C-alpha positions, 0 to 999 in steps of 0.5 A, a space after each residue: 405041262 398044262 399045269 406049268 403053263 398055268 403057273 406061267 400065265 398066273 405069274 405073267 398076270 400078276 406082274 401085269 397087275 403089279 405094273 398098273 392099276 386099270 385093265 380092260 378084260 380081253 375076251 379073245 386072249 383070255 387076259 387083261 390089257 393095261 389101260 395107260 390112262 383112265 378116260 375121266 375126270 377129277 372127282 370134285 368136278 362132278 357136281 349135282 350128284 353129291 349124295 351118290 358120290 358120297 355112298 359110292 366113295 365109302 362103298 369102295 373105300 370100305 372095300 379097299 381096306 378090306 371090309 366086306 361091301 356091296 355090289 352097286 348098281 348105278 342106274 338112271 338117266 343117261 349122261 349124268 355121270 354113272 360111269 364117270 363117277 365109278 372110275 373118278 372115284 376109283 382114280 381118287 382112291 387108287 392113289 391112296 390104295 395101291 392094292 385097288 384095281 379096276 377091270 372093266 368087262 364088256 357086256 358081251 364078255 360077261 360070260 368070261 366072269 366065271 373065268 376072271 373069278 378063279 384068276 383074281 381069287 388067287 391074288 388075295 392081297 389085291 382088291 378088284 372092282 370089276 366094272 360092267 358099263 350100260 348093262 341092260 336087257 330089252 326082253 327075256 330071250 335066250 342071251 338074257 336067260 344066259 347072262 342072267 344065269 352067269 351073272 347071278 351064279 357069280 354073285 353069289 360065289 364072289 370072291 371076297 376081293 372082288 366087287 361088282 360095280 355095274 351102270 344101267 339105264 334101268 333100275 332092274 336092268 329091264 324095261 319098266 314097261 314089261 315089268 309093270 306088264 307082268 304086275 298087271 297080268 293075272 297069270 304067275 304074277 309073283 313068279 314073272 315079276 320075280 324072274 325079271 328083278 331077281 338079278 338086280 336084287 343081288 346088288 346091295 346098292 342101288 344108286 339112283 341118277 335123275 333129271 337135273 334142274 337147270 340150276 344144277 345144269 348151270 352148276 356144272 357149267 360154272 364149276 368146269 369154267 372155274 376149273 378150266 379158268 374160263 370166265 363165266 358171265 351172264 353171256 356164258 349162262 345164256 349160251 349154256 341154256 341155249 345149248 341145253 335146249 338145242 341138245 334136248 336135255 340138261 345132263 352132266 354130259 351136255 354140260 361138258 360138251 358146252 365146255 368143250 365148244 366154249 373152249 374151242 371158241 376161245 381157242 383154249 386148251 382143256 387138259 384132263 
């Protein structure tokens, strides 16, 4: 009976996977839930991150056509498009490669990755991106060690039809000062540092996102204005700069928030 139920569950999952291309892992039910519409923007609207876009697009297309592909860690400044880039690249390529699927796994459910792998490995004709957003650790505690063991071991035993895309604000998933403190210590320095960076080393691609210049910020605003047919003038530029100063940052996220505000003031509806 257990074997029969296992087959029923397997085929239910397979049928669900054939009906959509983006999903969220439901930890409680140990199953996936389809996403009707991915919350992202058109890939051509992501400007200021051309190098990052090119690298991830090429890596993902290689994966979609069946080549061996590196897991990717997208790290760096908040609000500059790490998660959006993953979703936008997927959205673009999934239109061409229908076997490509995206499954978002929440950080708190990362332990379930060992349950997900056997299910997806039985579907060799499909290619799965497992997306884990905002993964980082404040300190080495019991949770960190368990998650590291889970993810580290899973990466080593990863099926060939799965790739991991992870975002983090930290290059090594740990606070930089914690790693620097270990390096300055005279006791077991190499071993301690290795413990903290070994997980990030499992990602073949490290794609960094850094602070934008004012020129890049304004270019993003201008690109949005052109796409949504909002008049861009010297006044718009001045307002955008004032907005970024009030927000205390110049990021892709704050540029988008400025466009939302600008459209509202002009009584325009943004369709995305």
